[in-house]
DRENGUTOR-362211 format. One record per atom (N, C-alpha, C): x, y, z; residue in three letters. Coordinates in steps of 0.001 Angstrom, whole numbers, plus 500000, padded with zeros to 6 digits. Atoms other than C-alpha are relative to their C-alpha. Layout:
XYZala ...
***
This chain:
501196500821499768met 667397159317198476met 500542498415499806met 499263501450500184ser 668161155630199058ser 499156499067499121ser 500442500908501142phe 667637152936196643phe 498921498910500769phe 501084500775499543lys 664182150909197168lys 499824498844499098lys 500141500689500932pro 664428147929195331pro 498697499185499876pro 501462500384499984ala 661065146595196326ala 498978500867499460ala 500851498930500505asn 659383149757195143asn 500154499634498538asn 499843499966501513asn 660923149224191745asn 499621498893499408asn 500812501103500696ile 659527145815191365ile 498401500075500148ile 501347499511499959gln 656012147039192516gln 499417500895499070gln 500419498978500954asp 656166149957190291asp 499878499561498464asp 500154500535501332leu 656281147610187107leu 498405499512499765leu 501297500315500333gln 652860147271185613gln 499734499073498808gln 500176500846501357tyr 651869144247183149tyr 498478499617500074tyr 501381500712500092phe 648423143127181987phe 500096499040498987phe 500083501194500891gly 647557139878180531gly 499356500335498711gly 500438499632501373glu 646371139686176813glu 498514500089500273glu 501468499658499759phe 642666139883178130phe 499727500741501158phe 500089499049498909gly 643365142251180780gly 499994499431501515gly 499713500569498851gly 644403139881183384gly 500999500717500991gly 498853499158499002val 646426141279186535val 501456499458499846val 498613500754500357asn 649101138698185580asn 500348500071498524asn 499626499938501461pro 650839138896182213pro 499744498540499477pro 500143501303500668ser 649871136213179800ser 501309498930499747ser 498950500983500174ile 652146133248179568ile 500247499626498455ile 499729500165501299ser 653834132923176107ser 500413498425499884ser 499671501504499990asp 653498129050175903asp 500418499526498608asp 499610500279501508ser 655226128909172351ser 501552499976500088ser 498604499974500277ser 658617127803171295ser 500576500708498831ser 499765499155501183thr 658409129389168065thr 498898500966499537thr 500799498938500523tyr 656728132536166487tyr 500014500459498507tyr 500374499887501307thr 655157133402163383thr 500212501189499430thr 499873498724500726phe 655684136290160976phe 499055500073498893phe 501000499697501061leu 653580138141158625leu 500887500449498609leu 499169499702501182ser 656673138886156476ser 501264499303500042ser 498785500504499886ala 659883137140155653ala 501323501073500263ala 499099498892499677lys 661757140433156029lys 500071500016501517lys 499816499646498328thr 660570140882159631thr 500846498807500780thr 499221500883499227met 661767137457160503met 501429499955499762met 498620499701500079phe 665163138117158970phe 500442501170500951phe 499268498857499369asp 665415141499160748asp 499946499459501552asp 499899500561498682thr 664467139811163947thr 501102499058500359thr 498794501038499660phe 667068137059163740phe 501415500964500083phe 499254498986500047glu 669394139930163023glu 500115500982501383glu 500194499231498710gly 668304141599166362gly 499534501403499720gly 500368498570500487asn 666870144673164316asn 498445500122499997asn 501618499810500162ala 663047144077165021ala 499561499978501581ala 500569500161498631asp 662058145233168729asp 498637499618500122asp 501244500572499755gly 659106143592170133gly 499546498789499118gly 500341501420500796cys 659130140570167783cys 500911498824500428cys 499413501255499376tyr 659978137122168877tyr 500236498967498867tyr 499943500884500914leu 661488134414166913leu 499718498503500438leu 499794501347499607tyr 662379131405168876tyr 500208500021501532tyr 500034499684498578ser 662178131091172824ser 501399499616500511ser 498497499915499461arg 665866130117173102arg 500600501528499959arg 499595498615500144his 666426133691172075his 499319500841500975his 500841499321498928ser 663688135246174117ser 498599499729499842ser 501387500228499914ser 660127135084175019ser 499508501042500802ser 500648498671499114pro 657479137688176402pro 500185499562501394pro 500017500486498699ser 657349135766179542ser 501494500161500806ser 498592500089499505asn 661214135532180043asn 500365501587500150asn 499645498463500046leu 661573139337179294leu 499317500660501229leu 500802499540498985tyr 658815140225181863tyr 500845499735501321tyr 499318500355498729leu 660755138510184616leu 501408500679500116leu 498636499163500087gly 664239139890183328gly 499714501452500486gly 500154498662499510glu 662775143303183542glu 499747500394501461glu 500468499644498478ala 661456142937187124ala 501282499814500668ala 498516500201499368leu 664955141759188221leu 500907500945499767leu 499252498831500095ala 666640144371186577ala 499639501151500682ala 500351498651499177ala 664532146960188197ala 500272499498501510ala 499666500273498744met 665213145020191572met 501454500303500445met 498436499963499955glu 669007145156190947glu 500425501432499774glu 499612498441500426gly 668947148793189505gly 500791499769498649gly 499204500122501172thr 670586147515186242thr 499154500276498863thr 500723499640501181glu 669724148500182693glu 499142498913499485glu 500826501194500417thr 668248144959181761thr 500587498785500747thr 499434501274499420ala 668709141220182700ala 499421498925499053ala 500545501250500530thr 668299137739181182thr 500001498996500771thr 500132501175499133val 667145134681182981val 500213498815499218val 499349501209500490thr 668389131452182417thr 499477498625500867thr 500564501221499453ala 667446127704183327ala 500635499738501386ala 499429500409498673ser 669649127610186451ser 501061501167500483ser 498906498799499353gly 672174129647188720gly 501059499662499171gly 498713500212500698met 675050127780187057met 499687500385498548met 500056499477501399gly 673271128659183661gly 500034501496499899gly 499711498464499837ala 673831132295184721ala 501369500349500114ala 498928499660499416ile 677099132036186202ile 501207499635498794ile 499130500664500563thr 678940129985183621thr 500233500822498456thr 499996499123501149pro 678045132109180312pro 500760501349500354pro 499453498732499448val 679064135271182249val 501436500006499828val 498602500077499975leu 682482134116182930leu 500505499665498620leu 499479500388501240leu 682890132593179483leu 499879501164499013leu 500167498862501006gln 681711135731177711gln 501090500933500521gln 498900498990499729leu 684142137851179765leu 501519499742499641leu 498666500594500130cys 687156135567179335cys 500356499089499019cys 499510501020501083glu 689153133800176742glu 501095499219500437glu 498756501151499682ala 691902131077176671ala 501098501150500309ala 498794499072499621gly 694991132653178239gly 499800500993501000gly 500384498905499042glu 693017134893180663glu 499676499418501213glu 500306500462498668gln 692436134799184381gln 498911500659500511gln 501125499848499126ile 689697135028186867ile 500517500067501443ile 499635500206498552ile 690236136118190482ile 498859499729500783ile 501228500452499269ser 687613134431192657ser 500336499902501518ser 500134500339498461ser 686664134319196390ser 500245498642500218ser 499591501322499564arg 688009131135197916arg 498858499232500559arg 501132500697499375thr 684659130434199501thr 498838500422499309thr 501147499594500788ile 681877130375197013ile 499249498413499940ile 500682501089500174tyr 679167127836195925tyr 500868498795499289tyr 499238501080500600gly 680610124287195353gly 499930499913498385gly 500285500227501634gly 679133124204191526gly 501072500931499311gly 499225499062500565thr 680956127471190910thr 501592499710500055thr 498756500595499870tyr 684259126285192436tyr 500420499064499114tyr 499590501018500893ala 684157123157190480ala 500180500469498607ala 499915499644501444phe 683546124952187111phe 501317500847500032phe 498806499069500036leu 686543127552187927leu 501198498970500016leu 498797500808499738lys 688840124848189243lys 500259498813499241lys 499958500992500723asn 688120121972187138asn 499677500069498488asn 500615499697501571phe 686273123102183799phe 500816500884499341phe 499366498870500720ala 687521126321182919ala 501353499826499583ala 498690500183500675pro 691126125198182573pro 500104499216498739pro 500189500690501161arg 690013123028179914arg 499879500889498886arg 500215498928500995leu 689186126243178168leu 501042500831499899leu 499031499142500021gly 692427127762178897gly 499862501117500969gly 500277498954498919ile 691077130034181719ile 500424499475501418ile 499296500045498562asp 693068130263185011asp 499183500664500985asp 500574499424498891thr 691462131041188347thr 500867500281501103thr 499295499798498941ser 693349132520191306ser 498929500125501188ser 500792499881498907phe 691404131925194561phe 500537500598501092phe 499375499373498877val 691954134174197296val 499054500416501062val 501063499485498942asp 690408135462200476asp 499679501372499594asp 500588498783500396ile 688101138160199244ile 499731501150500848ile 500254499080499181thr 687806139862202167thr 501492500813500314thr 498885499285499885asn 691593140928202074asn 500356500674498945asn 499742499012501279leu 691898143675199401leu 501357499903499729leu 498894499971500458glu 695537143647199418glu 500418498442499415glu 499692501081500575arg 695698139911198560arg 499174499842498529arg 500783500040501316val 693069140540195762val 500679500720499038val 499313499247500929glu 695181143217194362glu 501199499424499662glu 498749500504500444ala 698323141345194561ala 499864498773498928ala 500255501088500920ala 696724138510192550ala 499837500415498617ala 500342499336501332ile 695768140747189625ile 501341499999499083ile 498654500134501061thr 698254140175186455thr 499315500709498858thr 500310499439501336asp 697991141552182865asp 498739499166499496asp 500876501240500420lys 695940138299182267lys 498549500207500368lys 501396499837499206thr 693132139188184710thr 498936500765499313thr 501260499291500698arg 689681140005183185arg 498928500170501203arg 501285500032499191val 687187139361186128val 500463499914501400val 500095500265498566ile 686901139620189916ile 498660499439500203ile 501170500257499761tyr 684311137395191030tyr 499804499522501592tyr 500395500335498393cys 682604136951194524cys 498699499864500243cys 501508500076499686glu 679425136347196295glu 500080501209501117glu 500292498864498827ser 678117139203198359ser 499971499723501306ser 499857500911498797val 677610136749201154val 500328498643499651val 499415501048500674ser 679590133916200568ser 499515498629500663ser 500261501326499666asn 678419130143200584asn 501036498932500536asn 500739500120498975pro 678850128545202980pro 500320500851501439pro 499400499472498862leu 680878130641205427leu 499660501240500456leu 500816498768499659leu 678886133803205291leu 501099501029500057leu 499259498818500028glu 681744136018204519glu 499568501072499018glu 500256498873500859val 681109139450203262val 500824500859499380val 499259499413500842ala 682481140913200377ala 499763501613499917ala 499989498635500160asp 683452144812200348asp 499704500363498488asp 500436499832501313val 681664145300197083val 500648501222499502val 499574498477500533gln 682328149187196833gln 501522499878499885gln 498072500007500202ser 686275148583197411ser 500271499096498862ser 499516500752501070leu 686249145736195058leu 499702500534498635leu 500440499195501126ala 684503147753192505ala 501013500987499539ala 499022499179500314gln 687047150387192938gln 501348499313499362gln 498668500772500469leu 689882147892192452leu 499829499670498557leu 500229500492501293ala 688310146504189547ala 500009501242498660ala 499994498955500688lys 687897149888187965lys 501271500429499891lys 498729499578500205lys 691458150672188440lys 500692499339499195lys 499234500947501027tyr 692657147702186533tyr 499238499667498709tyr 500712500194501027asn 689905147871184048asn 499515498685499931asn 500571501255500036leu 688422144630185142leu 498493500152500103leu 501083500138499672lys 684899143306185542lys 499587499423501205lys 500574500620498485leu 683263142781189094leu 498798499438499656leu 501044500804499996val 680853140034188969val 499793499498501386val 500347500319498521val 678821139426192130val 498832499172500049val 501270500851499631asp 676512136580192969asp 499427500485501338asp 501027499320498925asn 673779138146195154asn 499005498856500516asn 501086500650499646thr 671829134924195904thr 499738499736501395thr 500438500122498505phe 672178134969199661phe 499271501103500599phe 500542498894499506ser 671198138449200134ser 499181500942498975ser 500771499085500890pro 668573139755197655pro 499157501003500924pro 500572498848499292leu 667061143179198610leu 500967500468500939leu 498944499619498703ser 669528143188201604ser 501054501044499282ser 498784499268500549ile 672443144243199396ile 499771500204498402ile 500169499666501407ser 672272145862196016ser 501266500332499264ser 498241500016500608pro 675883145222194305pro 500159501031498948pro 499787499045501021lys 675062147447191282lys 500267501437500574lys 499926498737499397lys 674536150443193436lys 501384500285500795lys 498705499850499382leu 677857149647195029leu 501166499928498886leu 498970500024501113gly 679749149441191705gly 500177498698499174gly 499893501003500833ala 679328146091190552ala 499619500107498585ala 500390499815501670asp 679239145478186592asp 498990499020499786asp 500884501132500434val 677443142246186673val 499480499389501374val 500561500656498650val 674902140743189440val 499286498878499521val 500655501275500604ile 673882137272189056ile 499151499381501495ile 500802500639498706his 671219135251191403his 499771498363499345his 500558501283500305ser 670157131663191429ser 498495500337500336ser 501141499940499598leu 666536132182191313leu 499269498887500666leu 500675501256499217thr 665903128841192726thr 499835500293501424thr 499827499687498348lys 666592130265196318lys 498994500848500464lys 500814499210499449phe 665111133098197954phe 499010500685499194phe 500689499224500618ile 663933134933195151ile 498530499161499421ile 501180500713500425asn 661375132141193745asn 499246499471501646asn 500634500012498540gly 661063130855197587gly 499142498774500216gly 500622501058499690ser 659238127844197118ser 500570498506499673ser 499331501175500290ser 661580125141195908ser 499298499255499159ser 500502500825501065asp 659878124059193006asp 500430500431498492asp 499746499494501232thr 661628125878190441thr 501676500196499871thr 498664499703500110val 665284126018189134val 500398501117499020val 500211499195500871gly 666331129087187498gly 501259500982500564gly 499051499203499815gly 668988131868187241gly 499899501363499227gly 500072498608500776val 669430135579186057val 501277500546500143val 498810499119500090val 672170137933184875val 499370501320499699val 500645498648500005cys 671381141519185530cys 501526501153499564cys 498773499123500429gly 673778144134183657gly 499670501091499237gly 500244498976500873thr 674199146778181086thr 499334499245498783thr 500787500444501221gln 671836146464177820gln 501187499588499000gln 499096500562500927glu 675260146048175928glu 500637498660500542glu 499298501293499878phe 676679143157177914phe 498783499143499929phe 500978500941500116ile 673304141298177969ile 499654499634498308ile 500012500296501512asp 673168141650174167asp 501170499313499529asp 498849500895500305gln 676460140215174008gln 499778498571500329gln 500176501344499598leu 675444137190175802leu 498771499478499194leu 501170500520500950arg 672281136879173671arg 500477499949498504arg 499725500049501545asn 674177137265170308asn 500061498720499346asn 500248501437500521val 673120134538167991val 501404499574499249val 498804500510500558asn 676785134285166653asn 501168499563501028asn 498899500244499056asp 679020134510169656asp 499563500187501444asp 500474499897498871gly 676986134854172647gly 499801498884501036gly 499900501095499492ala 677663132570175478ala 498685499338500584ala 501253500358499516ala 674074132489177063ala 499104499330498847ala 500673500535501306met 672537132077173472met 500531498677499575met 499398501161500479leu 674896129363172328leu 500213498707500862leu 500204501171498930leu 675103127097175613leu 498472499769500155leu 501559500668500095gly 671239127015175469gly 499496499970501449gly 500410500061498642ser 670570127656179232ser 498764500810500217ser 501127499320500216thr 667102128865178569thr 498973499703500890thr 500980500001499068met 664434129324181074met 498455499640499302met 501398500219500590asp 660846127773180222asp 499225501207500426asp 500860498955499726ser 658212130348180081ser 499142499848500924ser 500880500281498949leu 655906128682182457leu 500608500228501110leu 499302499888498806arg 658613128748185003arg 500197501570500285arg 499661498653499879ser 659412132447184436ser 498601500637500499ser 501278499184499668ala 655719133525184888ala 499830499231501582ala 500024500594498525ser 655822131287188242ser 500878500880500970ser 498874499416499149val 658925132869189580val 499496501728500006val 500436498482500120leu 657454136577188528leu 499058500201501136leu 501023499869499205lys 654547135941190733lys 500448499920501418lys 499504500220498686asn 656545134708193676asn 500996501488500447asn 499176498883499721leu 658975137770193295leu 499093501036500685leu 500854499011499623arg 656209140138194119arg 499757499970501751arg 500205499999498628thr 656162138771197914thr 501340500072500629thr 498400500300499651leu 660202138725198111leu 500202500748501093leu 499546499171498953his 660247141849200237his 499467499608501338his 500854500452498889ile 657693140485202841ile 500822498578500646ile 499299501100499497arg 659667137051202942arg 501385500253500598arg 498673499690499627met 663035138470203157met 499782500873501282met 500193499309498825gln 662029140716206154gln 499584498749501196gln 500285501114498985gln 660613137456208086gln 501227499026499918gln 498795500758499962his 663562135327207060his 501001500574500776his 499157499314499375ser 665727137909208349ser 499728500085501448ser 500614499892498981lys 663708138523211253lys 500516498779501213lys 499866501232499152asn 663870134788212561asn 501360499598500089asn 498471500250499961ala 667597134319211597ala 500569500886501097ala 499375499163499248cys 668492137320213674cys 499653499402501439cys 500553500460498528tyr 666533135872216569tyr 500838498861500471tyr 499359501428499700leu 667974132203216481leu 501628500310499988leu 498627499732499663ala 671496133744215956ala 500604500241501299ala 499810499430498428lys 671449135665219082lys 499807498985500923lys 500109500996499027lys 670051132904221123lys 501033498670500013lys 498989500795500233phe 672432130511219616phe 501499500325500677phe 498676499317499454glu 675447132678220501glu 500158500240501460glu 500090499921498266asn 674242133288224172asn 500086498528500521asn 499742501421499398leu 674336129464224598leu 501425499573499652leu 498400500459500024gly 677952129359223848gly 500259499438498621gly 499677500575501340leu 677619127921220187leu 500676501008499237leu 499301499416501048lys 680020128943217499lys 499128500341498973lys 501064499663500924thr 677616130969215444thr 500539501131499050thr 499565498841501126val 678074133000212251val 498585500385499242val 501385499564500792tyr 675450135387211076tyr 500582501681500017tyr 499643498699500208pro 676200138976209600pro 499427501093500959pro 500747499365498999gly 673697140368212139gly 500573500005501102gly 499371499753498435leu 675786139665215204leu 501199500837499793leu 498805498797499886ala 678309142388216282ala 501045499047499975ala 498565500690500085ser 680845139387216490ser 500335499742498672ser 499328500408501518his 680796138709212679his 501166500999499707his 498919499198500169ser 683909140148211473ser 499703501126499247ser 500674499121500864ser 681969141968208692ser 498795500617500215ser 501386499587499508his 678997143091210724his 499839501738499657his 499944498633500267glu 679897146761210291glu 499931500378498460glu 500057499924501395leu 680564146387206687leu 498735499641499343leu 501223500241500424phe 677439144740206035phe 498819500988500088phe 500538498949499595lys 675637147475207914lys 500054501100499036lys 499747498620500749ser 677309150313205748ser 499376499771498520ser 500730500238501292met 675833148358202436met 498779499752499905met 501416500711500200met 672579147017203264met 498775501215499916met 501308499250499711asn 669126148277202741asn 499294499336501150asn 500201500491498725ala 668302148150206274ala 498459499365500079ala 501087500579499842glu 664672147274206027glu 499626498384499796glu 499803501271500387tyr 665311143995204660tyr 500936498844501012tyr 499144500880499066gly 667892142686207493gly 501213499584499441gly 498637500623500281phe 670967140743207391phe 499839498632499269phe 500021501212501028gly 669505137831205346gly 499466498750501077gly 500695501269499120gly 668023134292206531gly 501023498655500101gly 499035501097499818met 671461132266206493met 500732500316501224met 499016500175498847leu 673308131269209588leu 500797498684499967leu 499262501405499653thr 675900128581210544thr 500367499863501550thr 499519500282498688ile 676675127056213803ile 500945498812499800ile 499281501186500043asp 679511124667214434asp 499671499026501365asp 500293501083498878val 678746121658216641val 501170498955500461val 498717500550499631gly 682314120064216529gly 500076498776499322gly 499737501208500890ser 681854116875214414ser 499036499724498945ser 500985500163500901leu 680200115743211646leu 499030498847500379leu 500740500797499505asp 678657112932213502asp 498875500744500802asp 501224499402499348lys 676836115283215897lys 499323500845499220lys 500702499180500852ala 675917117535213031ala 499082499178499258ala 501150500772500697asn 674112114722211278asn 499050499468501062asn 500951500338499052ala 672436113434214358ala 499099501219500305ala 500785498855499599leu 671259116945215241leu 499033500421498884leu 500708499701501147met 669994117613211690met 498871498777499684met 501034501060500125glu 668257114107211740glu 498874500261501005glu 500885499703498972leu 666692114942214866leu 498962500969499813leu 500776498931500313met 665499118140214066met 498963499859498816met 501004500367501109gln 663845116932210771gln 498866498996500592gln 501091501067499305glu 662070114080213013glu 498930500991500687glu 501013499202499346arg 660576116811215090arg 499260501115499210arg 500775499112501003asn 659377118796212015asn 500579501305500111asn 499590498653500070leu 661659121760212559leu 500772500464498786leu 499684499584501366gly 662728121771208957gly 500404498662499238gly 499678501125500830tyr 664268119524206382tyr 501646499856499820tyr 498413500460500243leu 667712117812205910leu 500121500213498503leu 499938499982501774ala 668199119249202358ala 500879501387499736ala 499063498823500289val 670351121513200467val 499045500944499345val 500645498881500646ser 669310124877198749ser 499505500849501334ser 500150498795499129leu 667949127786200504leu 498532500741499611leu 501224498984500224gly 664967130325200854gly 498743499265499739gly 501393500575499891phe 661960127823201480phe 499486500402501259phe 500526499300498746tyr 659372128642203760tyr 500238499208501357tyr 499659500623498695lys 660462125948206253lys 501605499981499960lys 498540499986499726thr 664058125865207552thr 500678498892499361thr 499140501049500726leu 666497123930205580leu 501509499872500676leu 498594500169499355phe 669929122456207127phe 500722498953499267phe 499203501109500465ser 672719120677205833ser 501556500250500585ser 498643499736499590ala 676469120019206579ala 500750500111498624ala 499488499728501459pro 677985121763203418pro 501464499340499872pro 498816500718500171gly 681406120111203869gly 499693498708499135gly 500139501287500464ser 679987116800202748ser 498646500350498806ser 501147499973500899ser 677138118281200522ser 500313501309498988ser 499984499033501049thr 676975121824198698thr 501435500480499698thr 498422499635500011ser 680812122287199258ser 500739498824499657ser 499327501136500023ser 681878118813198580ser 500839499894498986ser 499112500000501337glu 683469119574195148glu 501405500717500620glu 498735499413499365ile 686185121707197488ile 500758498791500570ile 499083501079499399pro 689063119302198287pro 500068500012501825pro 500056499834498593asp 689079118535202141asp 501161500899500574asp 498935499103499470glu 692616120312202672glu 499447501446499653glu 500269498468500239glu 691220123554201068glu 498605500210501156glu 501155499617499117gln 687913123301203096gln 500768500332501511gln 499344499905498680gln 690269123065206251gln 500591501573500007gln 499159498596500063gln 692231126250205169gln 499070501060500007gln 500916498701499743met 689281128371204672met 499080499904501171met 500806500118498847gly 687736127198207940gly 498611499253499955gly 501290500901500135leu 684974124989206623leu 500134498625500802leu 499835500946499429ser 684964122617209382ser 498752498815499860ser 500802501205500405asp 683284119001209567asp 498700500233500705asp 501288499799499229gly 680710120171212146gly 499231500980499747gly 500666498904500466leu 679468123079210424leu 498633499571499574leu 501536500302500589ile 675661123166209875ile 499745501380499341ile 500595498738500637arg 674258125717207354arg 498431499971500115arg 501554499927500013phe 670868126904208057phe 499240501139499241phe 500816499082500842ser 668343128404205620ser 498755500290501162ser 501176499926499050ile 665941129849208222ile 498734500337499362ile 501284499630500769gly 662203129901207355gly 499203500736500580gly 500994498985499746leu 659152131810207743leu 499367499705501309leu 500685500385498744asp 658184130289211300asp 499126501185500551asp 500680498980499395ala 655286132434212736ala 500439500018501549ala 499479499889498263asp 656584131477216420asp 501310499514499981asp 498524500569500016ile 660251131376216091ile 500423499943501514ile 499557500239498825glu 660546131433220034glu 499528498567500256glu 500069501377499886arg 658881127954219974arg 501041499082499182arg 499089500876500849thr 661287126706217171thr 501303500143500793thr 498701500062499479phe 664283127770219173phe 499839499066501174phe 500124500933498915thr 662972126007222391thr 500141498557499405thr 499929501298500274met 662424122943220386met 501418499657499444met 498653500240500447met 665820123261218750met 501033499674501158met 499232500177498839tyr 667456123613221966tyr 499835498688500631tyr 500281501331499267gln 665868120362223352gln 500795499048499242gln 499212500947500870cys 667310118639220234cys 501438500072500158cys 498489499947499732met 670856119950221039met 500335499404501143met 499820500735498743thr 670533118809224655thr 499916498626499675thr 500085501179500108glu 669536115404223536glu 501099499482499306glu 498962500597500740ile 672247114970221043ile 501422500177500712ile 498668499761499363gly 675010116314223415gly 500468501257499551gly 499427498717500483val 675597119693221659val 500217501019501137val 500116499120498565leu 674537121499224851leu 499768499244501126leu 500364500413498837glu 674344120767228310glu 498587500421500439glu 501278499730499503pro 670683120359229662pro 499641501209500868pro 500240499001499091glu 671101122755232543glu 500267501249499553glu 499797498569500439met 672056125518230318met 498649500898499654met 501346499121499935thr 669531128577230562thr 499703500246498509thr 500556499606501340leu 667242129495227540leu 500038501449499873leu 500308498516499977ala 667393133264228533ala 500936500467498856ala 
***
């Protein structure tokens, strides 16, 4: 029987304090006790169902964590104040001074900056590799390695990680495989492919309305307990706590994720095929021309498609900027970072979300100046969207006007 992540979300049942169909929001930073002993037991982690202080946990945060754990098929999850607030505690919990992380070379710029510039201050080294080349990944493993880190679909180049093979490699060397699944919620289920820890930036597709910053760590009960430990838990002590009001908001939006991802994927696939037919250098996992198209198909939960992210290369940063400005002027989307919004968002990642990566390294990994990253929106008339984008491309000189739209 195939894994049905949306069913797992919908099968959860919560009632509010007064019978509401939404769980009541716990709008408290601290909680009272009827006895001092219960307070002590709660602080020591020995009083299930009791709450002490909202940095530790709150009912609202636990509701959302439970739903996200159900989505990813893990034992439990803990939510955080941002995606980076999920990534950094996980890596610091798993690694100590003198140890090593192996990371994909193409990852979100903030993660890259943490691994490249900050983690060495704590004595943690990172080896950046082509995550699609399993031989290179294995060759980078040393007796100091503790973690293999990757994104299921990489930001911004849309490289696809072979999660199952990486999991086997991690198991062979007694390492932990940590997968950021932000670009492909529902479409790919890393835990079912062998990942140890699954991370999301809730800011993006999962919330879907670009009004909240948040993150989640999905894993075993043992690992999440370690993150939350009051004495040495990285999530607990670094204090990246999600606000209860925001947790409640994300939980409501999570219920429509399956519908939204289907539409994001449908629209992105349509545009990617049209762009490629026009001769544009287009990267999208749903295209047969993508180097990992068959790999993605072998991993995916097919009903949710290949995701809402695609890139095109228009040749230069000047053309990329001009095109994005014109598309925004014509109300085709917004010149903005992030992803998962109801409208299309576009940016030139080399000078925005990946700007932390030095120019030389951007060139080595194939991140060109003219690359535009699209987060395709929920447009009801994607044919009209394509026609208008084509008109913008001809006006800027990205395409010749006489090219057919067929």
